[in-house]
C-alpha positions as CSV (number, residue, x, y, z in Angstrom):
1,M,-53.6,-246.3,72.3
2,L,-56.9,-246.4,71.6
3,G,-58.2,-245.0,74.9
4,A,-55.9,-242.2,74.7
5,L,-56.9,-241.4,70.8
6,A,-60.5,-241.0,72.3
7,S,-59.1,-238.6,75.1
8,V,-57.8,-236.4,72.4
9,L,-60.5,-236.5,69.9
10,Q,-62.9,-235.4,72.8
11,I,-60.4,-232.7,73.2
12,Q,-60.6,-231.9,69.7
13,V,-64.4,-231.7,69.6
14,D,-65.1,-230.1,72.9
15,R,-62.8,-227.6,72.6
16,D,-61.9,-227.0,68.7
17,L,-64.9,-228.5,66.9
18,W,-67.7,-226.6,68.9
19,S,-66.6,-223.4,68.7
20,R,-66.3,-223.4,64.9
21,W,-69.0,-225.5,63.8
22,G,-71.5,-226.0,66.9
23,R,-71.1,-229.6,66.8
24,R,-70.7,-231.5,70.1
25,A,-70.0,-235.6,70.7
26,S,-69.1,-237.9,73.7
27,V,-66.2,-240.0,72.4
28,M,-65.2,-243.8,74.1
29,A,-62.8,-246.3,73.3
30,V,-64.3,-250.0,72.9
31,P,-61.9,-252.7,73.5
32,P,-61.7,-255.4,71.0
33,G,-64.7,-257.8,71.2
34,G,-66.6,-254.9,73.2
35,R,-69.8,-253.7,72.0
36,P,-70.5,-250.0,71.6
37,P,-73.7,-248.6,73.2
38,A,-77.0,-248.9,71.3
39,G,-77.5,-246.2,68.5
40,S,-73.6,-245.3,68.8
41,W,-72.0,-243.8,65.4
42,T,-69.0,-246.0,65.2
43,I,-65.2,-245.8,64.1
44,C,-63.9,-249.3,63.4
45,I,-59.7,-249.5,63.7
46,V,-58.6,-252.3,61.5
47,D,-55.8,-254.0,59.9
48,Q,-57.2,-253.7,56.4
49,V,-59.9,-251.8,54.4
50,P,-61.2,-253.6,51.7
51,E,-62.3,-250.5,50.0
52,A,-61.5,-246.5,50.3
53,E,-61.3,-245.8,53.8
54,G,-64.5,-242.9,54.7
55,V,-68.0,-242.2,55.9
56,H,-70.4,-244.8,55.4
57,F,-73.7,-245.9,57.0
58,D,-74.0,-249.0,58.6
59,I,-77.3,-251.1,58.4
60,R,-79.1,-249.1,61.1
61,G,-78.7,-246.1,58.5
62,V,-76.4,-244.0,60.8
63,P,-72.4,-242.9,60.2
64,A,-69.8,-245.3,60.8
65,A,-66.4,-245.6,59.2
66,L,-63.3,-247.8,58.9
67,V,-59.5,-246.9,59.4
68,E,-56.9,-248.9,58.4
69,V,-53.7,-248.8,61.0
70,N,-50.6,-247.3,59.4
71,A,-48.5,-244.6,60.0
72,R,-51.1,-241.8,59.7
73,W,-54.2,-243.6,61.3
74,T,-54.8,-241.6,64.3
75,I,-54.8,-238.4,61.9
76,T,-57.3,-240.6,59.6
77,A,-59.7,-241.4,62.7
78,S,-59.9,-237.8,63.6
79,H,-60.9,-237.1,59.8
80,E,-63.8,-239.1,59.8
81,L,-65.1,-238.3,63.0
82,L,-65.0,-234.5,62.2
83,E,-66.9,-235.6,58.9
84,M,-69.1,-237.3,60.7
85,L,-70.1,-234.8,62.6
86,G,-70.0,-231.8,60.0
87,D,-72.4,-233.7,58.0
88,P,-74.0,-236.6,59.6
89,A,-76.7,-237.3,56.5
90,R,-73.9,-236.8,53.8
91,G,-75.7,-234.2,51.8
92,R,-74.9,-230.8,53.1
93,F,-74.2,-228.0,50.6
94,L,-72.9,-224.6,50.7
95,P,-72.9,-221.8,47.6
96,G,-70.0,-220.3,46.5
97,P,-67.9,-219.5,43.4
98,S,-66.5,-222.0,41.3
99,I,-62.8,-222.6,41.6
100,D,-62.7,-224.2,38.1
101,P,-61.1,-221.4,36.0
102,G,-63.1,-222.6,33.0
103,A,-66.4,-221.5,34.9
104,R,-65.5,-218.1,35.2
105,G,-66.8,-218.0,39.1
106,R,-70.4,-218.8,38.2
107,P,-72.0,-220.2,41.3
108,V,-71.7,-223.5,42.4
109,H,-73.0,-225.7,45.3
110,Y,-69.9,-227.0,47.4
111,L,-70.4,-230.4,49.4
112,I,-69.3,-230.0,53.0
113,E,-66.6,-232.2,54.0
114,I,-64.7,-230.0,56.4
115,A,-61.8,-232.1,56.8
116,D,-60.8,-232.9,53.0
117,P,-59.8,-229.3,51.7
118,C,-57.0,-229.5,54.1
119,E,-56.2,-232.9,54.7
120,S,-52.3,-232.8,54.2
121,F,-52.3,-230.8,57.4
122,S,-52.3,-232.2,60.9
123,Y,-51.8,-230.9,64.6
124,L,-50.9,-232.6,68.0
125,I,-53.3,-232.6,70.8
126,N,-51.5,-233.9,73.9
127,G,-48.5,-235.6,71.6
128,I,-51.1,-237.3,69.1
129,E,-51.6,-236.4,65.6
130,V,-55.0,-235.3,64.8
131,S,-56.6,-234.1,61.5
132,D,-56.7,-230.1,60.7
133,F,-60.4,-228.9,59.3
134,V,-62.2,-225.7,57.8
135,T,-64.2,-223.3,59.4
136,P,-67.4,-222.2,58.1
137,A,-65.5,-219.1,56.8
138,F,-64.0,-221.2,54.4
139,Y,-67.0,-221.6,52.1
140,V,-68.9,-218.4,52.9
141,G,-65.8,-216.0,53.2
142,G,-65.2,-212.9,55.3
143,R,-62.4,-213.0,57.8
144,G,-60.3,-216.2,58.5
145,P,-59.0,-218.2,59.7
146,F,-60.0,-220.6,56.9
147,D,-59.4,-223.5,58.9
148,L,-58.5,-224.5,62.5
149,R,-54.4,-223.9,62.2
150,G,-54.5,-220.6,59.9
151,R,-52.8,-222.3,57.0
152,L,-55.1,-221.5,54.5
153,T,-54.9,-217.8,53.2
154,R,-58.1,-217.5,51.4
155,P,-61.6,-219.2,50.8
156,L,-62.0,-222.2,48.9
157,E,-58.1,-222.8,48.7
158,V,-57.4,-226.3,48.5
159,P,-53.7,-227.1,48.3
160,L,-51.9,-230.2,47.2
161,G,-53.1,-233.4,49.3
162,G,-56.7,-231.6,49.7
163,S,-59.9,-232.0,47.8
164,I,-63.2,-230.6,47.7
165,S,-66.0,-231.6,45.5
166,W,-69.3,-229.4,43.8
167,I,-72.3,-229.8,41.7
168,D,-72.3,-227.2,38.8
169,P,-75.9,-225.7,38.4
170,Y,-74.9,-225.2,34.8
171,D,-74.8,-228.6,33.7
172,G,-75.9,-230.6,36.9
173,R,-72.7,-232.2,37.3
174,W,-70.2,-233.2,40.1
175,Y,-66.9,-232.1,40.0
176,R,-64.0,-232.6,41.9
177,K,-60.6,-231.0,42.8
178,R,-58.3,-234.0,43.3
179,P,-55.5,-234.4,45.6
180,D,-52.7,-233.9,42.7
181,G,-54.7,-230.6,41.9
182,E,-56.5,-232.0,38.8
183,I,-60.0,-230.8,38.3
184,V,-62.3,-233.4,37.1
185,A,-66.1,-233.8,36.1
186,G,-68.1,-236.3,36.4
187,A,-71.7,-237.4,35.6
188,R,-75.1,-235.5,36.5
189,A,-75.8,-235.4,40.2
190,S,-78.8,-237.1,41.4
191,R,-78.1,-236.9,45.1
192,A,-79.4,-240.4,45.7
193,P,-78.9,-242.2,47.8
194,N,-76.9,-239.4,49.5
195,A,-74.5,-236.8,48.1
196,T,-71.4,-238.6,49.3
197,A,-72.4,-242.0,47.4
198,D,-73.9,-239.9,44.5
199,R,-70.5,-237.9,43.9
200,D,-68.4,-241.2,44.3
201,A,-70.8,-243.1,41.7
202,A,-70.6,-239.9,39.4
203,L,-66.9,-239.5,39.7
204,A,-66.0,-243.3,39.5
205,G,-63.5,-244.2,37.0
206,V,-62.7,-240.6,36.2
207,S,-59.1,-239.8,35.8
């Protein structure tokens, strides 16, 4: 199954991601007990993830991810690969109007996580389910499609099941629209050690 998934993810990168985001990668499956090539970015498929799934940095300082085996594990593996390639340094932002109604559309800085806004959507490649992802038009506006499969109807649309994070320069705080649709505010941003980690720390415990 790992080999089949690796082949599908290679198709997704070459056919779908490259034409929208200009990102490439060589995807290969490493059997249990095997060793990936030096310098590889790894996605490890495990029985249980001790903390939240997601892209982190390993001891070499390069992107790495853990994916727990469950009914959606192929979608999650695709999601993590897309996010690795979309923003390897975990600190890329694009400006746009705030989606918080209380901010009245003032400019904010959105953290680029290309699979999170449409996380509830997936599609099939060779019979294997993979994650949908947003296009640059999702952040910068203009003509769609705003996600690969064309399910989103406008820029910065985040349906239930998706999420998006941003920093509001007005108060310097992190904000997030959660999968349940609620917008929550966190602590002030410091952007260290990287934006994703800073966001997670700023919003830790926020309900």
